[in-house]
PLY file of the C-alpha trace (Angstrom):
ply
format ascii 1.0
element vertex 117
property float x
property float y
property float z
element edge 116
property int vertex1
property int vertex2
end_header
39.13 -12.16 -33.89
38.96 -11.14 -30.17
38.05 -13.46 -27.49
34.54 -12.87 -26.08
35.70 -13.51 -22.39
37.84 -10.10 -22.70
34.69 -8.33 -21.44
35.39 -9.97 -18.03
38.91 -8.49 -17.65
38.72 -6.40 -14.45
35.49 -7.82 -13.22
34.78 -9.94 -10.31
31.99 -12.11 -9.07
29.98 -11.57 -5.80
30.57 -14.70 -3.52
26.94 -14.55 -2.31
24.65 -13.82 -5.27
27.17 -14.26 -8.30
26.72 -10.88 -9.86
29.51 -9.78 -11.88
30.81 -6.23 -10.98
33.91 -4.07 -11.48
36.90 -5.49 -9.65
37.49 -3.56 -6.30
34.01 -2.81 -5.67
33.45 -2.90 -1.81
29.76 -3.61 -1.94
27.77 -5.72 -4.34
25.51 -3.57 -6.33
22.82 -6.27 -6.61
22.52 -7.93 -3.08
24.44 -5.18 -1.09
27.01 -7.58 0.66
30.19 -5.82 1.72
33.33 -7.81 0.22
35.97 -6.28 1.98
36.94 -4.20 4.93
37.82 -0.98 2.80
34.60 0.77 3.95
35.59 0.23 7.73
37.47 2.80 9.62
39.97 2.07 12.16
39.22 3.85 15.37
39.98 3.52 19.16
37.36 2.50 21.66
36.13 5.46 23.72
37.46 5.81 27.30
35.12 4.62 30.05
34.14 8.06 31.12
32.61 8.67 27.74
30.87 5.34 27.17
27.11 5.32 27.32
25.72 4.13 30.72
23.59 0.96 30.56
20.26 1.34 31.75
17.87 -1.34 33.10
15.24 -2.41 30.51
12.31 -4.22 31.75
11.39 -7.09 29.06
7.74 -6.53 29.77
7.84 -3.11 28.03
8.03 -5.10 24.91
5.29 -7.64 25.72
2.54 -8.35 23.20
0.23 -9.10 25.97
-2.74 -6.80 25.71
-3.32 -6.91 29.55
0.08 -5.94 30.44
0.42 -2.47 31.93
2.32 0.15 30.25
5.48 1.26 32.20
5.87 4.89 33.14
8.39 6.84 30.86
11.03 9.17 32.17
12.38 12.05 30.01
15.51 13.98 30.54
14.95 17.72 30.95
11.82 19.49 32.11
8.23 18.91 31.09
8.33 21.65 28.56
10.23 19.30 26.21
7.30 16.86 26.22
4.41 17.91 23.73
1.21 16.19 23.45
0.51 14.90 19.94
-2.47 16.53 18.42
-4.06 16.44 15.02
-3.91 13.96 12.17
-6.14 10.83 12.02
-5.52 7.37 13.24
-8.59 6.00 11.38
-7.04 3.31 9.21
-10.32 1.78 7.94
-11.13 1.17 4.28
-14.70 2.32 4.47
-14.46 4.46 1.53
-12.87 1.77 -0.68
-15.93 -0.75 -0.05
-17.90 0.72 -3.01
-15.24 0.33 -5.37
-14.60 -3.41 -4.64
-16.27 -5.80 -6.82
-16.65 -9.43 -5.64
-17.06 -11.92 -8.41
-18.41 -15.30 -7.93
-16.51 -17.96 -9.43
-17.73 -21.25 -10.52
-15.26 -24.17 -9.49
-15.91 -27.50 -11.14
-16.29 -30.49 -8.91
-13.14 -32.75 -8.82
-13.16 -35.87 -11.13
-11.98 -39.34 -10.07
-9.74 -41.00 -12.37
-9.79 -44.79 -12.56
-6.80 -46.98 -13.12
-7.00 -49.64 -15.88
0 1
1 2
2 3
3 4
4 5
5 6
6 7
7 8
8 9
9 10
10 11
11 12
12 13
13 14
14 15
15 16
16 17
17 18
18 19
19 20
20 21
21 22
22 23
23 24
24 25
25 26
26 27
27 28
28 29
29 30
30 31
31 32
32 33
33 34
34 35
35 36
36 37
37 38
38 39
39 40
40 41
41 42
42 43
43 44
44 45
45 46
46 47
47 48
48 49
49 50
50 51
51 52
52 53
53 54
54 55
55 56
56 57
57 58
58 59
59 60
60 61
61 62
62 63
63 64
64 65
65 66
66 67
67 68
68 69
69 70
70 71
71 72
72 73
73 74
74 75
75 76
76 77
77 78
78 79
79 80
80 81
81 82
82 83
83 84
84 85
85 86
86 87
87 88
88 89
89 90
90 91
91 92
92 93
93 94
94 95
95 96
96 97
97 98
98 99
99 100
100 101
101 102
102 103
103 104
104 105
105 106
106 107
107 108
108 109
109 110
110 111
111 112
112 113
113 114
114 115
115 116
């Protein structure tokens, strides 16, 4: 009679979610957590002249205040690379679906008081 636990030979469990997967799997098939550095590649940092230049970011550009002004945008290149958006629809209303929605009135019974003996 073989041992029932032999099915677990060559398997390992995810330390995050506990899913049992093939041993040596770099990423958990269930939760997606990486288990090892096998998927990472070793590489040198780019030299300073090839690094991206930091730009000043105004935090108010990301404000949710409706009265804040929109900051002007700058584009690299000439104006021919900027195109106006046209066409399509930005109407996201549900006007057409109102006829298909049925509202049922439910009767909710009043609560009862339970007396202690």
